[in-house]
C-alpha positions, 0 to 999 in steps of 0.5 A: 499499499502507498499513501502519499500526502503533500502540500507546497506553498509556491513562492517565486523567490525567497528574496523580496519579490519586489526586487525581481521584475514582473517579467522574472515572476511571470517566467518562474510561474510559467515554468511552474505551469510547464512542470505541472503539465508534464507528466500530467499526474492530477496535480493543479495549482490552486489559490488560497487567499491569493497564494498559489499552492499545491495539495495532493492526497494519493493512495494506491495498492502499490507504487506506481509511475504516478507516485514518482511522478507526483514526487518529482513534480513537487521536487522540480516546482520547489527547485524552480520557485526557490521561495516555496516551502512545504512537505511530502509524507510517503508510506510505502510498505513494499519499499525495500529500504523504507517499508516500515517507515514514514518517509518525509520530503521537506521543500525549502529555499529551492532545496529538497531533503529526504528523511524519516518521520520519527514520530511515525517510524517505525510504522509498526508498532507506532501506527499499527500492531504487528500481524501475529505470526501465522495469521494473514492481514489479507 
């Protein structure tokens, strides 16, 4: 099972936006729109209180190309619009390395960092009980 939850507050720059020309700001937002079109994984730019942002909730039985497209889209937008900030949480119980962890991607100042969310990891026993040996959870 794959669960992914993410949000990103989109800002063209971490510096004073008034220091950039209107054309530069438009170019950055046009790049963000281009990223959202390729590949089309259902993410749309929204505006809340006049501020562009992304919000995504995605669940699937197994990791698919769409899962990776969502993660890649958030990473590319955060790098392109360098003032953006947000988080992406990923649980993938079939991941060979992180099968029992809640992964987290932090987006800030044009950089992306990946780690494990200690409040939720290891998922068993912090979020759910282990299936007793000999029983199946099918």
